[in-house]
N, C-alpha and C positions, 0 to 999 in steps of 0.2 A: 503492499498500499504507499503511494509515495505523496498520495495528496488528501486533504482534510475540507471537508465544504464548511463555509462559514456559512450561519444566517444570522439574522440579525433578531433584535428583542422579539420582534413581533412574528418572528419565524421565517420572514421572507430571505431570498435566497440575495446573496452578496457573490461571494466569489471561493474559490479556492487558493488553500494555503500550503506550506512544508507541513509535515509531522512536528520537527522542530519548531518553525514558527508556532503552532497550534499550541504546543506543550508550555513554549513563552507565555501564550495568551492565558494558559492555564493559569501560569503561576502567577503573573501579575493580576491575575482575578478579573480580568475582563471580561471573559468568557466561561462558559461551564460546558460541560460534555452532554450532547443531547443524546448521542447516537456513538455506542461503541462496539469493537469487534470483541465477540464473545472467546473470554480465557486466553485472552494476550494482555500485559500490562506491558507497560515503560516507564520504569521506575515505580513511584506510587499510583500513579494515573492508569487507568484504563487507556486501551489503545484508540483513539479516538476516532469515527468516520464523519461525523459532523458536531461542530461547535457552534453554541447560540452565544452571543454575544449578552452580557450582562444592560447595559443599557441601548437604548434605541439609538440608531446612527441615521443620520439624515440623509437621504439618497436622490436629493434632488436631479441629479447627472442621469437617474432611469429616466426622468420626465423629460428629456429631451428629444432634439429630432431621429434621434438613434445610437447606437454605438459606432466609434468610428470604423474607416475602411482599414483590413488587412486580408493579407491574400490568405491567409490560416480562416478568415470570417468566412470569405467567399466561400472558401472547399466545403467548412463546417452549414452553412445554408445550403449548399445544394449538395449536400450528402455525398460527397467526394464524386458525384457521378456528371459527364462528360453532358454539357447543354447542347450538343449536337449529336452526340449518337448516342449517349446514356449507357457509355460504358466506364472502368474505372477513370478518374479523373487527378491528375497532377499539379498542373500547371493553371493559370486564369488567365482569359483571353478577354481581349477590350472589344467591344462591339463596335466601336469609334476608336481605330489604332491612335495609340498617344502620339507617333510620327503625326497624324492626321488632327491634333489637339484632343484628343479624348483624354480625359481623366481617370484618375484611379479613384471611381465612385461606386456604392452597391449596382447602379442601374445601368453604369457600363459595364462590369464585367461578370463574367461568366464562369464557371469551373471547365477545364478542357481537358482533355487528352489531348496527349504529344502528337500523336498523329492529325487529329484534326486541328488544333493551335497550327501546326507547321502548312497543312492545305488550305487553311485561310491565310495565313498570309498578313501583308500589310492592307488589306482589305477589309470592309463593311461583309456583312454576311451574306446581304444581298447582292453585291459584287462578286462574291466566290460562290453564291448558288447555293447556298448551305442555310438549312432551315435551325434556326432557335427553338429548341422543344420546349424549354424554360422562359419565364419572364422573369428577369432579374428585379427586386424587390429589396428594398430597405428591409432587414429581419429587426424584430422588434428586439428587447433585450433580454427576454427570458428565454426565446428560442435557441439564443447562442449558448447559454448560460446551463442548458439541459445537455448529457452526456449519455 
């Protein structure tokens, strides 16, 4: 187990931290164990799976226009499936290529396999004669937090 899920005092999801960070939070008494691994201990503490903050943390950032763009976020949003052939994807393709002024935005990028990304090249999907099978949308905070 390499990550511990952190939830707010109202049981809302926040983020993941390392086990060492979670233990430090428990020692400082800013968090409590909400769920633990059965029959596993780390010193005096049960091995945490989920820790809950003692005090509520205001998360205004969750109510903004959405999470910042990232390659990993695009792959997670599209479930690592190519937007053109639905095969396994490892790269990100820009609908409007960056060389033509396309930006790194949620609505301009989709997951793509290397073959489709290479075939599309420096063209738009329409110019390349490729059909985009998914609609690129800005994901909600919760959809990226789920694993």
